[in-house]
C-alpha positions in Angstrom: 0.0 0.0 0.0 1.5 3.4 -1.0 2.4 5.8 1.7 -0.4 8.5 2.0 2.2 11.3 2.2 3.5 10.6 -1.3 0.3 12.1 -2.6 1.1 15.5 -1.0 3.7 17.7 -2.6 6.6 18.2 -0.1 5.9 21.9 0.3 2.2 21.3 1.0 3.0 18.5 3.4 5.4 20.7 5.3 2.9 23.5 5.5 0.1 21.1 6.7 2.4 19.6 9.3 3.3 23.0 10.6 -0.3 24.2 10.5 -1.4 21.2 12.6 1.1 22.4 15.2 -0.5 25.9 15.2 2.3 27.5 13.2 0.9 31.0 12.2 3.6 31.4 9.6 2.4 28.2 7.8 -1.1 29.5 8.0 0.0 32.8 6.5 1.8 31.0 3.7 -1.3 28.9 2.9 -3.4 32.0 3.0 -1.1 34.0 0.7 -0.7 31.1 -1.7 -4.4 30.3 -2.1 -6.4 33.4 -1.2 -6.7 34.9 -4.7 -7.5 31.5 -6.3 -10.3 30.9 -3.7 -11.6 34.4 -4.1 -11.9 33.9 -7.9 -13.6 30.6 -7.4 -16.2 32.1 -5.1 -16.7 35.2 -7.2 -17.3 33.2 -10.3 -20.2 31.5 -8.7 -21.6 34.3 -6.6 -20.9 37.4 -8.7 -20.6 39.5 -5.5 -17.2 40.5 -4.3 -18.2 41.0 -0.6 -20.0 37.6 -0.4 -17.0 35.9 -2.2 -14.6 37.5 0.4 -16.9 36.3 3.2 -16.9 32.8 1.9 -13.1 32.7 1.6 -12.7 34.2 5.1 -15.0 31.5 6.5 -13.0 28.7 4.8 -9.7 30.1 6.2 -11.3 30.5 9.7 -12.5 26.9 9.6 -9.0 25.8 8.4 -7.4 27.5 11.4 -10.1 26.4 13.9 -9.8 22.7 12.8 -6.1 22.7 12.0 -5.3 20.0 14.6 -7.9 17.5 13.4 -8.1 18.0 9.6 -6.7 15.1 7.5 -6.0 16.9 4.2 -4.2 15.1 1.4 -4.4 17.7 -1.3 -4.5 21.2 0.1 -5.5 23.1 -3.0 -8.3 20.6 -3.8 -9.5 20.7 -0.2 -9.7 24.5 -0.1 -11.4 24.8 -3.5 -14.0 22.1 -2.5 -14.6 23.9 0.8 -15.2 27.2 -1.0 -17.6 25.5 -3.5 -19.5 23.9 -0.6 -19.8 27.2 1.3 -20.9 29.0 -1.9 -23.6 26.3 -2.6 -24.8 26.6 1.0 -24.9 30.4 0.7 -26.8 30.3 -2.6 -29.3 27.7 -1.2 -29.9 29.8 1.9 -30.3 33.0 -0.1 -32.8 31.3 -2.5 -34.9 30.2 0.4 -34.7 33.6 2.0 -35.4 35.4 -1.3 -38.3 33.1 -2.0 -39.8 33.8 1.4 -39.6 37.5 1.2 -40.8 37.6 -2.4 -43.9 35.6 -1.6 -44.5 37.5 1.6 -44.4 40.9 -0.3 -46.3 39.7 -3.4 -49.0 37.6 -1.8 -52.4 39.2 -2.5 -54.2 38.7 0.7 -57.6 39.7 -0.7 -57.6 37.2 -3.6 -57.6 34.0 -1.5 -60.3 32.2 0.4 -61.1 33.3 4.0 -59.2 30.3 5.5 -56.2 31.1 3.4 -56.3 34.7 4.6 -56.6 33.7 8.2 -53.7 31.3 7.9 -51.5 33.9 6.2 -52.4 36.5 8.8 -51.5 34.1 11.6 -48.2 33.1 10.0 -47.3 36.7 9.4 -48.1 37.5 13.1 -45.9 34.6 14.2 -43.1 35.8 11.9 -43.3 39.3 13.4 -43.4 37.8 16.9 -40.2 35.8 16.2 -38.5 39.0 15.0 -39.6 40.9 18.1 -38.3 38.1 20.3 -34.8 38.1 18.8 -32.0 39.7 20.8 -31.6 43.3 19.9 -28.2 42.9 18.1 -29.5 39.9 16.1 -32.6 41.7 15.0 -30.5 44.7 14.0 -28.1 42.5 12.0 -31.1 40.8 10.4 -32.8 44.1 9.4 -29.6 45.6 8.0 -29.1 42.6 5.8 -32.6 41.8 4.7 -34.4 45.1 4.9 -31.7 47.5 4.0 -29.7 45.1 1.8 -26.3 45.7 3.3 -23.5 43.2 2.9 -22.0 41.4 5.9 -18.9 43.6 5.5 -21.0 46.8 5.6 -22.9 45.6 8.6 -19.7 44.6 10.4 -18.3 48.1 9.8 -21.5 49.9 10.8 -21.9 47.9 14.0 -18.2 47.7 14.8 -18.2 43.9 15.0 -16.5 41.2 12.9 -17.9 39.8 9.7 -17.9 36.3 11.4 -20.2 37.7 14.2 -22.5 39.1 11.5 -22.7 35.8 9.8 -23.3 33.9 13.0 -26.1 36.3 14.0 -27.7 35.9 10.5 -27.5 32.1 10.8 -29.1 32.2 14.2 -31.8 34.6 13.0 -32.7 32.4 10.0 -32.7 29.3 12.2 -35.2 31.0 14.5 -37.6 31.7 11.6 -37.1 28.4 9.7 -40.3 26.8 11.1 -42.5 29.8 10.2 -40.8 30.0 6.8 -41.5 26.3 6.1 -45.1 26.7 7.1 -45.5 29.8 5.0 -44.0 28.2 1.9 -46.3 25.1 2.3 -49.2 27.5 2.6 -48.2 29.3 -0.5 -47.7 26.1 -2.5 -51.0 24.6 -1.4 -53.0 27.9 -1.3 -55.8 28.8 -3.7 -54.7 29.0 -7.3 
């Protein structure tokens, strides 16, 4: 059986070994070597520079956070796959979010049956209640992103917090509305046509 290390170019192997030992210089070398490539990969799929930078930042943060436990055989392939995975998750999340707000704003409440209107009204009230129950900072981040349309970078600068904190708050906010979102989408799909 071939040695697993023969698949890794010596320089990558050296960097990965040093990274696993929390060598900041190795991390910086990896970052400098692959940042531009990963940014281009993310940008090609997203078409948004700020979002692409957020994705690349997340991948490098995860690389550092999990440096001691990751078993990477091909660093470049691993990083590009991680970027693609984050991009696809971001796109899927954005599509769900966009669909929800599109239907919420376009739904003609007066055109449906009385039951449909009652269900819609109840779900809308539940959604507003969830927003009101969010911690103040989370609600502020959510509103800046989804009402005002700011990027995570712009939100971070405006609130003087890190982009990672902004992203974490957005994930928590979306998790808290996921149930109402699912119920609303089912209602819209099954509603009167």
